[in-house]
Residue, then its C-alpha position, 0 to 999 in steps of 0.5 A: m500500500k505504501a508503494i502505491a501511495r508514494l507512486l501516486s504522490a510523486l505523479a501528482e506533480p504536473t511536470r512529472l506527468r509530462l516527462l513520464r508521458l514522453i519517456h513512456r513513448q521512447e527513450l529520451c535524453v535530458c536535452e530532448l526533454m528540456d526542449a519538449v517541456q521548456l524547463p531548465q536542466y536542473k528542474v528536469s533532472r530533479h523531476l527525473l530523479e524522483l521518477r527514478r526514486i519511485g522506480v518508474a524511470e531508469a537512466r543510462r549514460s551515453g558519453r556525457w548524455m543521460h538518457y531516460r526510459i520507463s524502467g524494466a520493472a515498471a514495464r512489467s508491472p500491471l499497475h504501472q502499465d495501467l497507469l501509463k496507458l491511462l496517462d497517455v489516453h487522458l493527457r493526449d488532448v491536453p493543450e500542454a501535452k500537445r505542445d510538448d509533443a510538437r516541440l519534441a517532434k521538432r527537436l528530434a527532427a533537428g537532432r537527426a540533421d545535427r551531428y552534434a545533437c545529444r543522440 
């Protein structure tokens, strides 16, 4: 019961919901997430740290870049799977989420053309 309460408490923060929704779709580096949610690195990293602390996200280092994705444990957990699906469906039409998606798409398209992008 405590683990579920901690999870729901952590997800009560709007920025964490936005980040979780984005990494649910694909692994992303911090710089891509910063561009998508329009927040500075220290704030994005702080929220990602909390998502890692509750076991929903995991990170891997690639050179000097940190990449985040849904953790393997969360991907196998029926509770986490249900929550992620619920978030995706219900946040899909929220204007802020649409803007995040548009900025991320633009960033990813630019990153493919730029050999110095974090990917």
